[in-house]
N, C-alpha and C positions, 0 to 999 in steps of 0.2 A: 481461890482468890481472883482468878481471871474472870470467872462468871460474875462475881460481885462487882468488879470494875465495869463490866459491860452494863449491869443493871444501873449502877450509879451514873455512868455516861449517858445511858438512855433517859434516865430521869432528868438529868441536867439539860439534855437536848430538848426534851419535852417542855420543861419549865421555860427554857429560853424561847421556844416557839410560841408558847402561850403568852409570855410577857411581851414579846415584840409584836405579836398580832394585835395587841390592844393599842399599840401606837400607830400601826399602819391600818388606815381605814380603806378598804378596797372600793367603797363607793365614794361618790363625790361628797365633799364637806357639806354642800348645800343641795344634796341630791333631790330633795322634795321640790325646792325652788326651781332647780334646773329641769327636772323631769316635767313639771307642770308647764313651764315656759316653753320648753322645746316641743312638747306635745302640741301646743297651739301653733308654734312657729312652723312645724313640719306637717301640720294636719292636711295640707293639700299637696305635699311633695310626691313626686312620681316614685322616688326611691326612699321610702319612709325610713328604712333601717339606716341607710347612709346618712340621711338628714339628721336623724336623732343622734347618731354617733358623733358627727362633727359639731352639731349644735351643743351637745353635752360637753365636749372637749372645750369649745370656745366659752361656754357659760362658766365652766369650772375655772378657767384662767381669767376671765373678764368679770365674773360675778354679775353679768347682765345679759339679757337677750332682748333684741328689739321687738316691739309690739307688732302684731299682725303676722301674716304668713309670708310676706315679701316686702322688701324695702325697709324704710324707717331706720336704716343702720346709723343715721346720725344721732340717734338716741343713745348709742353705745359705741363710741369711737374705738375702743379696744377691739370689740367684736368686728367692727367695720374694717379695721386696718390689718387684721391677721391675714397672711398670705400663705399659700402652699408652696411647695418647692418649684413650681412652674410660674409663680408670681400671680396666680389667680386667687380670688377671694377664697379663704379657707372655710369661713363660717357661712352657713345657709341663711 
């Protein structure tokens, strides 16, 4: 009986994981949009990985990325106004 309970528990746990994983999308909702926009935005960045990371985070929250590789932040006020813990611009 104890073994049977273990099997049932394992099956329920697996079913729960499968069902909840369908509700939690590990990628960004608009990842194609953000990926393509951030690739352009970060194309001339010295630290490409960091630029892509923060651009992606900002894009996910703001649903926009300013055009070009630098500046133009007035096109996206949410992106422009995000600050890090030190009060510096968060978004590249």
